[in-house]
C-alpha positions in Angstrom: -10.9 30.4 4.9 -8.2 30.6 2.2 -5.5 30.9 4.9 -6.9 27.9 6.8 -7.0 25.8 3.6 -3.4 26.8 2.8 -2.2 25.8 6.2 -4.0 22.4 5.9 -2.4 21.8 2.5 1.1 22.7 3.9 0.5 20.4 6.9 -0.6 17.5 4.7 2.6 18.1 2.6 4.8 18.3 5.7 3.6 15.0 7.3 3.1 13.2 4.0 -0.6 12.4 4.8 -0.7 10.0 1.8 1.7 7.7 3.7 -1.0 6.8 6.1 -1.6 4.0 3.5 1.2 2.1 5.1 -0.2 1.6 8.5 -4.0 2.0 8.2 -4.6 -1.2 6.2 -2.8 -3.3 8.8 -4.9 -1.7 11.5 -8.0 -2.7 9.6 -6.7 -6.2 9.1 -6.2 -6.6 12.9 -9.7 -5.1 13.5 -11.3 -7.7 11.3 -9.4 -10.6 12.8 -10.2 -9.5 16.3 -13.8 -8.8 15.3 -14.2 -12.3 14.0 -13.1 -13.7 17.3 -15.3 -11.6 19.5 -18.6 -11.3 17.7 -18.4 -14.4 15.5 -19.6 -12.6 12.4 -16.3 -11.7 10.7 -16.2 -7.9 11.3 -16.3 -5.3 14.0 -18.9 -2.6 14.2 -18.8 0.3 11.8 -18.5 2.8 14.6 -15.4 1.0 15.9 -13.8 0.9 12.4 -14.5 4.7 12.1 -12.8 5.4 15.4 -9.8 3.2 14.5 -9.3 5.2 11.3 -9.6 8.5 13.2 -7.2 7.4 16.0 -4.7 5.9 13.7 -4.5 9.0 11.4 -4.4 11.3 14.4 -1.6 9.4 16.2 0.4 9.3 13.0 -0.1 13.0 12.4 1.1 13.8 15.9 4.2 11.7 15.4 5.0 13.1 12.0 4.4 16.7 13.0 6.7 16.2 16.1 9.3 14.6 13.8 9.3 17.6 11.5 9.6 20.1 14.4 12.5 18.2 16.0 14.3 17.7 12.7 13.7 21.1 11.2 17.3 22.2 11.4 18.6 18.9 10.1 16.1 19.0 7.2 17.3 22.5 6.4 20.8 21.2 5.7 19.6 18.3 3.5 19.1 19.0 -0.2 16.4 16.4 -0.3 14.3 17.8 2.6 15.2 21.5 2.7 12.1 22.5 0.8 9.7 21.0 3.4 7.4 23.7 4.9 9.3 24.2 8.2 12.9 24.4 7.0 11.8 26.4 4.0 10.0 28.9 6.2 6.6 28.4 4.7 5.2 27.2 8.0 6.1 28.4 11.5 6.9 26.2 14.4 4.0 27.8 16.3 1.6 26.6 13.6 3.1 23.2 13.6 2.8 22.9 17.4 -0.8 24.0 17.1 -1.5 21.3 14.5 0.2 18.7 16.7 -2.0 19.8 19.7 -5.1 19.5 17.6 -4.4 16.0 16.5 -3.3 14.9 20.0 -6.7 16.1 21.3 -8.4 14.3 18.4 -6.5 11.1 19.3 -7.5 11.5 22.9 -11.2 12.0 22.1 -11.2 9.0 19.7 -9.6 6.8 22.4 -12.1 8.1 25.0 -15.0 7.3 22.6 -14.2 3.6 22.8 -14.9 3.8 26.5 -18.0 6.0 26.2 -19.7 4.1 23.4 -18.3 0.5 23.7 -17.3 0.2 27.3 -13.6 -0.4 26.4 -11.3 1.7 28.5 -8.0 0.2 27.2 -7.6 2.7 24.2 -8.0 5.6 26.7 -5.6 4.1 29.2 -2.9 3.4 26.6 -3.3 6.6 24.6 -0.5 8.5 26.4 2.1 5.8 26.3 1.4 5.2 22.6 1.9 8.9 21.7 5.1 9.0 23.7 6.5 5.9 22.0 5.6 7.0 18.4 7.1 10.4 19.0 10.3 8.8 20.5 11.3 7.8 17.0 12.3 11.3 16.2 15.4 10.9 18.5 16.3 7.4 17.5 18.7 8.3 14.6 20.7 10.3 17.1 21.6 7.2 19.1 21.3 4.0 17.1 21.8 2.7 13.6 18.8 0.4 14.2 16.4 3.3 14.2 14.6 1.8 11.2 13.3 -1.0 13.5 12.2 1.6 16.1 10.2 3.2 13.3 8.8 -0.1 12.3 7.8 -1.0 15.8 6.2 2.4 16.3 4.0 1.9 13.2 3.4 -1.7 14.2 1.5 -0.4 17.2 -1.3 0.3 14.7 -2.5 -3.4 14.4 -1.9 -4.1 18.1 -3.9 -1.0 19.1 -6.7 -1.9 16.6 -6.9 -5.4 18.1 -7.2 -4.1 21.7 -9.8 -1.6 20.6 -12.0 -4.4 19.3 -11.1 -7.1 21.7 -10.7 -5.3 25.1 -7.9 -6.5 27.4 -6.6 -9.1 25.0 -3.9 -9.1 22.4 -4.2 -12.3 20.4 -1.2 -14.0 18.9 -2.3 -13.0 15.3 -1.9 -9.4 16.5 1.6 -10.0 17.9 2.5 -11.6 14.6 1.1 -8.7 12.6 3.2 -6.3 14.7 6.3 -8.3 14.0 5.5 -8.4 10.3 4.9 -4.6 10.1 8.1 -3.9 12.1 10.2 -5.9 9.6 8.4 -4.6 6.6 8.7 -0.9 7.5 12.3 -1.3 8.6 13.2 -3.0 5.4 11.9 -0.3 3.1 13.1 2.5 5.5 16.6 1.1 5.1 16.2 1.4 1.3 14.9 5.0 1.7 17.8 6.0 4.0 20.3 5.1 1.3 19.5 8.5 -0.2 20.9 10.3 2.8 24.1 8.5 3.5 26.4 11.5 3.0 24.1 13.9 5.0 23.7 11.4 7.9 27.5 10.9 8.1 28.1 14.6 8.0 25.6 15.4 10.7 26.5 12.5 13.0 23.1 10.7 12.5 22.9 7.0 12.5 21.4 4.6 10.0 22.3 1.2 8.7 23.4 2.6 5.2 25.4 5.4 6.8 27.1 3.2 9.4 27.5 -0.1 7.6 27.5 1.0 3.9 24.7 0.5 1.4 25.6 -3.0 0.3 25.3 -4.6 3.8 22.4 -2.4 4.7 20.4 -3.5 1.6 21.1 -7.2 2.5 19.6 -6.5 5.9 16.6 -5.0 4.2 16.2 -8.1 2.1 16.5 -10.3 5.1 13.8 -8.2 6.8 11.5 -8.7 3.9 12.2 -12.5 3.8 11.0 -12.5 7.5 7.9 -10.6 6.4 6.9 -13.3 3.9 7.7 -16.0 6.5 5.5 -14.2 9.0 2.7 -13.9 6.6 2.8 -17.6 5.9 2.7 -18.3 9.6 -0.2 -15.9 10.0 -2.3 -18.1 7.7 -2.1 -21.0 10.1 -2.6 -19.1 13.4 -5.5 -16.9 12.0 -7.2 -19.7 10.0 -6.9 -17.8 6.7 -7.5 -19.5 3.4 -7.1 -19.3 -0.4 -7.8 -15.6 -0.9 -5.2 -14.7 1.7 -2.7 -17.2 0.1 -3.1 -15.4 -3.3 -2.5 -12.1 -1.5 0.7 -13.3 0.2 2.0 -14.6 -3.1 1.3 -11.1 -4.7 3.1 -9.4 -1.7 6.1 -11.7 -2.1 6.4 -10.8 -5.8 6.0 -7.1 -5.0 8.8 -7.2 -2.5 11.1 -9.0 -5.0 10.3 -6.2 -7.5 11.0 -3.6 -4.8 14.5 -4.9 -4.2 15.2 -5.3 -7.9 14.5 -1.6 -8.4 17.3 -0.4 -6.0 21.0 -1.2 -6.1 23.8 0.2 -4.0 24.8 3.5 -5.6 21.7 3.6 -7.9 18.8 5.2 -6.0 16.9 6.7 -9.0 13.9 4.4 -8.4 13.8 4.7 -4.6 10.5 6.6 -4.6 8.9 4.0 -6.8 10.1 1.3 -4.5 9.3 3.2 -1.4 5.8 4.5 -2.0 4.2 2.8 -5.0 5.3 -0.7 -4.3 4.7 -0.6 -0.5 1.4 1.1 -1.0 0.4 -1.8 -3.1 1.7 -4.3 -0.6 -0.5 -2.8 2.2 -3.6 -2.6 0.0 -3.3 -6.0 -1.5 -2.6 -7.7 1.9 -5.4 -5.9 3.7 -7.9 -6.7 0.9 -6.9 -10.4 1.0 -7.2 -10.6 4.8 -10.6 -8.8 5.0 -12.1 -10.7 2.1 -10.9 -14.0 3.4 -12.3 -13.3 6.9 -15.7 -12.3 5.5 -15.9 -15.4 3.3 -14.8 -17.8 6.0 -16.9 -19.6 8.5 -16.9 -17.5 11.7 -14.2 -18.6 14.1 -14.8 -17.9 17.8 -11.5 -19.2 19.1 -8.5 -17.1 20.0 
């Protein structure tokens, strides 16, 4: 039992389980928006929400575990990542592959459950392509400086998948807009995070905007990405019929993003972790809370 608990703790450390906070709230936002449209009462069924949480965490766990396996040798040469369980030798690749398989099976069962319990086969049919796409990010830095946007688009599948899970065979425009917002949001703060690894990426022939264009231009691209996030959130208010509570949430998110960029300057990355995890964790929680509360308080909307 002690060995199993130790393995679980190491795995959670390796895949940064706490970072699920970035994607999960957006999946729940999409679920509530889709639920309002299909059942006219403002929220999906509790069982559907539970399956969305399971599937999202499982898919992310597969992608992150695969990333750690593929990048183990690269991580071993990076002072920032060399102490992770795989490069440090605290976890074997065999155990990592076993954990990946476990979560891939969990994801598959969760997707199948939508078909079994709710008559929705789309999650099951799309489960394979989704896993392939999210795992593909692990190779993106080897080929393109725009890998930050691949990562963003992979995580952006979360709200799209949640919408389809609740509203079978349909992907409403609010879901597409949420996916674009998440893509730009994730890419923006991943660019900030990548500034820490400029020297290592250049040495190892890996691509990122900071490594290829320099931190000054890269940070301006990150700022532009987050301007697009705020613009997208304002647009979402109109297409999803969101009201005052949501507006307050968007204002708070805009302030948080300004603070995030104020914390990091080219050459000064001491506060990257604060900007990366704390600020963006707050962004996702504040925004999800605003959307869900606004949906529950609003008159049910049965139009797509």
